[in-house]
C-alpha positions as CSV (number, residue, x, y, z in Angstrom):
1,X,0.0,0.0,0.0
2,X,1.2,3.5,-0.7
3,X,2.2,5.6,2.3
4,X,-0.5,8.3,1.7
5,X,-3.2,5.6,1.3
6,X,-2.1,3.9,4.5
7,X,-1.9,7.1,6.4
8,X,-5.3,8.1,5.2
9,X,-6.8,4.8,6.3
10,X,-5.1,5.1,9.7
11,X,-6.4,8.6,10.2
12,X,-9.9,7.8,9.0
13,X,-9.6,10.2,6.0
14,X,-11.7,9.4,2.9
15,X,-9.6,9.1,-0.2
16,X,-10.1,8.8,-4.0
17,X,-13.3,9.0,-5.9
18,X,-14.8,6.1,-3.8
19,X,-15.6,8.5,-1.0
20,X,-15.3,5.8,1.6
21,X,-16.8,6.4,5.1
22,X,-14.5,7.8,7.8
23,X,-13.1,4.9,9.8
24,X,-12.8,5.4,13.6
25,X,-9.3,4.6,14.9
26,X,-8.9,2.3,17.9
27,X,-7.1,4.5,20.5
28,X,-7.7,2.9,23.9
29,X,-8.7,-0.4,25.6
30,X,-10.4,-0.1,28.9
31,X,-10.3,-2.5,31.9
32,X,-12.9,-2.3,34.7
33,X,-11.1,-3.3,37.8
34,X,-12.2,-4.4,41.3
35,X,-8.7,-3.8,42.7
36,X,-6.8,-0.9,41.0
37,X,-3.5,-1.6,43.0
38,X,-3.4,-5.3,42.0
39,X,-4.2,-4.6,38.4
40,X,-1.5,-2.0,38.2
41,X,1.0,-4.4,39.8
42,X,0.1,-7.1,37.3
43,X,0.5,-4.9,34.2
44,X,3.7,-3.3,35.6
45,X,5.2,-6.8,35.9
46,X,4.4,-7.3,32.2
47,X,6.4,-4.1,31.5
48,X,3.6,-1.6,31.0
49,X,4.7,1.8,32.3
50,X,1.7,2.5,34.6
51,X,1.6,5.7,36.7
52,X,0.7,5.6,40.4
53,X,-3.1,5.2,40.7
54,X,-4.8,8.4,41.9
55,X,-8.6,8.1,42.0
56,X,-10.9,6.0,40.0
57,X,-9.3,6.2,36.5
58,X,-5.8,6.0,35.0
59,X,-4.3,5.3,31.7
60,X,-0.9,4.4,30.2
61,X,0.2,4.7,26.6
62,X,1.7,1.6,25.2
63,X,4.6,1.6,22.8
64,X,2.1,1.0,19.9
65,X,0.4,4.3,20.8
66,X,-2.8,2.6,22.1
67,X,-3.8,3.7,25.6
68,X,-4.5,1.0,28.2
69,X,-7.1,2.5,30.7
70,X,-8.4,1.3,34.1
71,X,-11.6,2.4,35.7
72,X,-12.8,1.2,39.1
73,X,-16.1,-0.6,39.4
74,X,-17.3,2.3,41.6
75,X,-16.7,4.8,38.8
76,X,-18.4,2.5,36.2
77,X,-21.4,2.2,38.6
78,X,-21.6,6.0,38.8
79,X,-21.6,6.3,35.0
80,X,-24.0,3.3,34.6
81,X,-26.1,2.5,37.7
82,X,-27.4,-0.7,36.0
83,X,-23.9,-2.0,35.3
84,X,-23.1,-5.5,36.7
85,X,-19.7,-7.2,36.4
86,X,-19.6,-9.5,33.4
87,X,-19.0,-13.2,33.8
88,X,-16.7,-15.3,31.7
89,X,-14.0,-14.5,29.2
90,X,-14.8,-10.8,28.5
91,X,-11.8,-9.8,26.4
92,X,-8.4,-10.9,25.6
93,X,-5.1,-9.0,25.6
94,X,-2.0,-10.3,23.8
95,X,1.5,-9.0,24.6
96,X,4.2,-9.8,22.1
97,X,7.5,-10.7,23.7
98,X,11.0,-10.2,22.2
99,X,11.7,-14.0,22.1
100,X,10.4,-17.4,23.1
101,X,12.6,-17.2,26.2
102,X,11.0,-13.9,27.2
103,X,7.5,-15.6,27.1
104,X,8.8,-18.1,29.6
105,X,10.5,-15.4,31.8
106,X,7.5,-13.1,31.8
107,X,5.1,-15.9,32.6
108,X,7.3,-17.1,35.4
109,X,7.8,-13.5,36.8
110,X,4.0,-13.1,37.1
111,X,3.3,-16.5,38.5
112,X,6.1,-16.1,41.0
113,X,4.4,-12.7,42.0
114,X,1.3,-14.7,42.9
115,X,-0.8,-14.2,39.7
116,X,-2.7,-17.1,38.1
117,X,-1.5,-19.0,35.0
118,X,-4.2,-20.2,32.7
119,X,-1.8,-22.2,30.5
120,X,1.9,-22.7,31.0
121,X,4.2,-21.7,28.0
122,X,4.0,-24.1,25.0
123,X,5.1,-24.2,21.4
124,X,1.8,-23.6,19.5
125,X,1.1,-25.3,16.2
126,X,0.9,-21.8,14.5
127,X,4.6,-21.1,15.1
128,X,4.6,-19.1,18.3
129,X,5.7,-19.7,21.9
130,X,2.5,-19.0,23.8
131,X,1.4,-18.7,27.4
132,X,-1.7,-17.4,29.1
133,X,-2.1,-15.6,32.4
134,X,-5.2,-14.3,34.3
135,X,-5.1,-10.7,35.5
136,X,-6.7,-9.7,38.9
137,X,-10.0,-9.1,37.1
138,X,-10.2,-12.5,35.5
139,X,-9.1,-11.3,32.0
140,X,-7.1,-13.7,30.1
141,X,-3.7,-12.2,29.0
142,X,-1.7,-13.9,26.3
143,X,2.1,-13.8,25.9
144,X,3.6,-14.7,22.6
145,X,6.7,-14.7,20.5
146,X,7.6,-16.0,17.1
147,X,9.4,-19.4,17.2
148,X,12.6,-19.6,15.2
149,X,12.1,-21.3,11.8
150,X,14.5,-23.5,9.9
151,X,15.4,-20.5,7.7
152,X,15.9,-18.0,10.5
């Protein structure tokens, strides 16, 4: 794709004679947390540069530019009095690691810190080292890295 076309798509700018609709850009992912301190501790151990919590909301900008945001359940209930905590696998986050060894190290670091493992690291059939953790709010968090290939 040409750079101007890619930039236009990313920024939601219509282009050409097709007059395509403006596309919203994903800018943030929100987590509703029952324990802000534990959630911050979990994501810091993954390497997210999370500021000290002050109040019912905080956010951190990831290297990709997307913001990861946290809101307390109390804040969400103020915004939506009918809100109830969802049950089950609500969303998934996947963090790419620098190497298969880093998948293992990050998984071990979080488990050693008392967080739950959903699935120990394994070599997935799709060519990645993969592991799954559970954050303090029962969200499944994946860790992955590309496995070396015979040509790499």
